[in-house]
N, C-alpha and C positions, 0 to 999 in steps of 0.2 A: 648357565655355567658352561664353560668351554675349556678344554685342556687338550694340548697336542704336543707331540714330540716330532721334530722335523729336521731334515738335513738342509732344508731351504733357508735362505736368509729370512729373518724376522722383520716384519713391518710393524713397528710399535703403534703407529696410528691405526692400523687395521685391528690390532688387539684391543686398543682402547675403544674402537668403534663397536666391539662386540658386547659392551656392557652399557648399562644406563637406561633410564626411563624417566618419565615425568615425575615419578615419585621420589627420585633421587636428588639430593641436594649436594652430593659430593661424588666426584669421580677422580680417580688418580691412576697414574701409570708409573710403575717401577721398571727401569730398563737396566739390566746387567750387561756390561760390555767387557771385552777382553782388554785389560790394562797393559801398559808397557813395562811393568815392573812387578816383582814379587820377592819379598824378603831380601831386598838389596840387589837383586839380579835383574838385568835388562831382559825383558821378554819380547820375543819376536812373533809369537803366536801360540796357539793352543789347539789341541785335538781333544774332542769329547767323544768317548765311546760309550755305548749303551746297549743294554738288552732291551730292544725297542718295545716289544710287546709288554714286558713287565713294567717298563718305565711308563708307558702310556696308562696302564692300570693304576699305578701308584700316583701319577700326576693327577689323574682324574679323581682319585680318592682324596688327595690333598685339597684340590679345588672345591670338591663337594663339602668337605669338612669346614673349610673356611666360609663357604656360603651358608652353612647351617649354624654357625656360631652367632650368637647375638641376634641381630635383626635380619639375618639372611641376605647378606650382601650379594651382589651379582659379580661373579668372578670369571675372568678369562686368563689363561696362562699358556704360554708357548715356550718350550725349551728346545734349543738347537743342539745337534750333534754333528760330528765331522770336523774338518779342518777350518779353523777360524783365525783371522788376522787381528792384530791390535786394532781396536775400535769397533770390531764386529759385535753385534748384539747376540748374546748367548741365551738370555732369558728376558721375557717381557711378561709382566703381571699387571692386569688392569682390574680395578675394583670400583664399583659404584654402589652407593648406599644412601639412605635418607640423610645421614649425618656423617661428618668427616671422621669422627673417632672410629666408627665401624669400618670405614674404608682403610684407614691406616692400620688398624688391628688385623683385618683380614689379609692385607698385603704382606705385613710382617709375618703372619702365620704361614702364608704360602712359601715365602723365601726361606724361612727357618726350617720348615718341614722338608723342603727340597734338599737343603744341605744335609739333613739327617737321614732321609729315607729314599731319595730318588736314586735308582741304580744307573748312575751316569759317572764315568770316571774321566778325569782330565789329565792330559800330559802336556806340560808346558814345554815349549821350544824356546831356548834362550838364544840371544844374540851370541854368535860364536859357534853355534851348531850343536851344543849339548841339549839334552832333553831329560825331563824327569816326570814320572807319574806322581801326582799329588794324592794324598789320602782321599779315599772315597767310601761309598756305602757298599757293604757286602750284603747281597740279597739274602733274606732268610731262606733256609732250606725248607722245601715243602715237606709237610708231614706225610709220611708213607702210611698207606692203608694197612691195617692189621692183617697179618698173614702174607704180606708181600715179601 
Protein backbone atom coordinates (compact mmCIF):
# COMPACT_ATOMS: atom_id res chain seq x y z
CA UNK A 1 0.00 0.00 0.00
CA UNK A 2 1.30 3.43 -0.94
CA UNK A 3 -0.37 6.85 -0.54
CA UNK A 4 1.17 10.26 -1.16
CA UNK A 5 0.18 13.91 -1.50
CA UNK A 6 2.60 15.89 -3.67
CA UNK A 7 3.16 19.19 -5.43
CA UNK A 8 5.30 17.39 -8.02
CA UNK A 9 3.98 16.10 -11.35
CA UNK A 10 2.63 12.54 -11.11
CA UNK A 11 4.15 9.76 -13.21
CA UNK A 12 1.29 7.26 -13.71
CA UNK A 13 3.69 4.48 -14.81
CA UNK A 14 5.62 4.86 -11.55
CA UNK A 15 2.39 4.60 -9.55
CA UNK A 16 1.41 1.45 -11.46
CA UNK A 17 4.90 0.07 -10.83
CA UNK A 18 4.26 0.19 -7.07
CA UNK A 19 1.61 -2.55 -7.19
CA UNK A 20 1.43 -6.13 -8.32
CA UNK A 21 3.05 -9.48 -7.77
CA UNK A 22 3.01 -12.96 -9.25
CA UNK A 23 -0.19 -13.72 -7.33
CA UNK A 24 -2.08 -11.00 -9.18
CA UNK A 25 -4.03 -11.62 -12.36
CA UNK A 26 -5.22 -8.04 -12.71
CA UNK A 27 -3.60 -4.63 -12.47
CA UNK A 28 -5.23 -1.38 -13.42
CA UNK A 29 -4.49 2.32 -13.42
CA UNK A 30 -6.95 5.19 -13.04
CA UNK A 31 -5.61 8.62 -14.01
CA UNK A 32 -7.57 11.78 -13.29
CA UNK A 33 -6.59 14.76 -15.44
CA UNK A 34 -7.56 18.42 -15.57
CA UNK A 35 -10.10 18.75 -18.36
CA UNK A 36 -10.68 21.81 -20.55
CA UNK A 37 -14.32 22.33 -19.58
CA UNK A 38 -16.73 22.18 -16.65
CA UNK A 39 -20.45 22.85 -16.63
CA UNK A 40 -20.32 24.49 -20.06
CA UNK A 41 -17.36 26.76 -19.28
CA UNK A 42 -13.92 26.62 -20.89
CA UNK A 43 -11.31 25.78 -18.23
CA UNK A 44 -7.73 27.08 -18.52
CA UNK A 45 -6.39 25.27 -15.45
CA UNK A 46 -6.94 24.50 -11.81
CA UNK A 47 -5.42 25.06 -8.40
CA UNK A 48 -5.63 22.38 -5.72
CA UNK A 49 -5.07 23.52 -2.13
CA UNK A 50 -4.78 21.13 0.79
CA UNK A 51 -4.06 20.72 4.44
CA UNK A 52 -1.12 18.48 3.56
CA UNK A 53 -0.61 16.59 6.84
CA UNK A 54 -4.30 15.82 7.26
CA UNK A 55 -4.69 14.93 3.58
CA UNK A 56 -1.76 12.49 3.78
CA UNK A 57 -3.38 10.72 6.75
CA UNK A 58 -6.80 10.58 5.09
CA UNK A 59 -5.38 9.35 1.78
CA UNK A 60 -3.42 6.63 3.58
CA UNK A 61 -6.57 5.55 5.45
CA UNK A 62 -8.55 5.38 2.19
CA UNK A 63 -5.84 3.28 0.50
CA UNK A 64 -5.65 0.96 3.52
CA UNK A 65 -9.43 0.53 3.59
CA UNK A 66 -9.47 -0.30 -0.13
CA UNK A 67 -6.69 -2.85 0.37
CA UNK A 68 -8.49 -4.50 3.29
CA UNK A 69 -11.80 -4.89 1.45
CA UNK A 70 -12.42 -8.27 -0.13
CA UNK A 71 -9.25 -10.09 -1.14
CA UNK A 72 -6.77 -7.44 -0.03
CA UNK A 73 -5.84 -5.68 -3.25
CA UNK A 74 -2.46 -3.94 -3.51
CA UNK A 75 -3.18 -0.18 -3.75
CA UNK A 76 -1.08 2.87 -4.63
CA UNK A 77 -2.52 6.37 -4.86
CA UNK A 78 -0.92 9.78 -5.43
CA UNK A 79 -2.82 13.10 -5.38
CA UNK A 80 -1.32 16.36 -6.55
CA UNK A 81 -1.81 19.89 -5.25
CA UNK A 82 -0.77 23.32 -6.53
CA UNK A 83 -1.26 24.90 -9.96
CA UNK A 84 -2.18 22.46 -12.73
CA UNK A 85 -2.79 23.03 -16.44
CA UNK A 86 -5.30 21.32 -18.70
CA UNK A 87 -4.06 17.77 -19.29
CA UNK A 88 -2.01 17.56 -16.08
CA UNK A 89 -2.51 14.48 -13.89
CA UNK A 90 -4.25 15.38 -10.63
CA UNK A 91 -4.60 11.85 -9.22
CA UNK A 92 -3.33 8.38 -10.09
CA UNK A 93 -4.67 5.19 -8.52
CA UNK A 94 -3.10 1.81 -9.22
CA UNK A 95 -4.56 -1.46 -7.98
CA UNK A 96 -3.46 -5.07 -8.40
CA UNK A 97 -5.34 -8.15 -7.21
CA UNK A 98 -5.82 -11.81 -8.06
CA UNK A 99 -9.01 -11.03 -10.05
CA UNK A 100 -10.19 -8.01 -12.06
CA UNK A 101 -13.38 -7.43 -10.07
CA UNK A 102 -11.43 -6.72 -6.89
CA UNK A 103 -9.14 -4.29 -8.75
CA UNK A 104 -12.05 -2.36 -10.23
CA UNK A 105 -13.90 -2.32 -6.89
CA UNK A 106 -10.84 -1.08 -4.98
CA UNK A 107 -10.07 1.63 -7.56
CA UNK A 108 -13.65 2.91 -7.53
CA UNK A 109 -13.66 2.88 -3.72
CA UNK A 110 -10.49 5.00 -3.60
CA UNK A 111 -11.69 7.69 -6.03
CA UNK A 112 -15.17 7.90 -4.49
CA UNK A 113 -13.75 8.22 -0.96
CA UNK A 114 -11.26 10.86 -2.15
CA UNK A 115 -14.19 12.91 -3.44
CA UNK A 116 -16.04 12.51 -0.12
CA UNK A 117 -13.25 12.77 2.45
CA UNK A 118 -9.95 14.17 1.21
CA UNK A 119 -9.25 17.74 2.44
CA UNK A 120 -8.28 19.08 -0.97
CA UNK A 121 -10.03 22.08 -2.49
CA UNK A 122 -9.98 23.07 -6.12
CA UNK A 123 -10.24 26.45 -7.76
CA UNK A 124 -10.98 26.38 -11.47
CA UNK A 125 -9.43 29.04 -13.68
CA UNK A 126 -11.56 29.80 -16.71
CA UNK A 127 -10.57 31.05 -20.14
CA UNK A 128 -11.07 34.81 -19.90
CA UNK A 129 -9.54 35.16 -16.44
CA UNK A 130 -12.35 34.35 -14.02
CA UNK A 131 -11.88 31.72 -11.30
CA UNK A 132 -14.22 29.84 -8.97
CA UNK A 133 -13.75 27.56 -5.96
CA UNK A 134 -15.57 24.26 -6.38
CA UNK A 135 -17.35 22.46 -3.54
CA UNK A 136 -14.91 20.52 -1.38
CA UNK A 137 -14.53 18.59 1.84
CA UNK A 138 -14.67 20.40 5.17
CA UNK A 139 -12.39 18.53 7.59
CA UNK A 140 -14.03 17.25 10.75
CA UNK A 141 -13.26 19.35 13.78
CA UNK A 142 -11.06 17.50 16.28
CA UNK A 143 -12.79 16.47 19.48
CA UNK A 144 -11.47 18.57 22.35
CA UNK A 145 -10.36 16.85 25.52
CA UNK A 146 -12.69 17.27 28.48
CA UNK A 147 -11.76 20.19 30.67
CA UNK A 148 -10.08 22.06 27.81
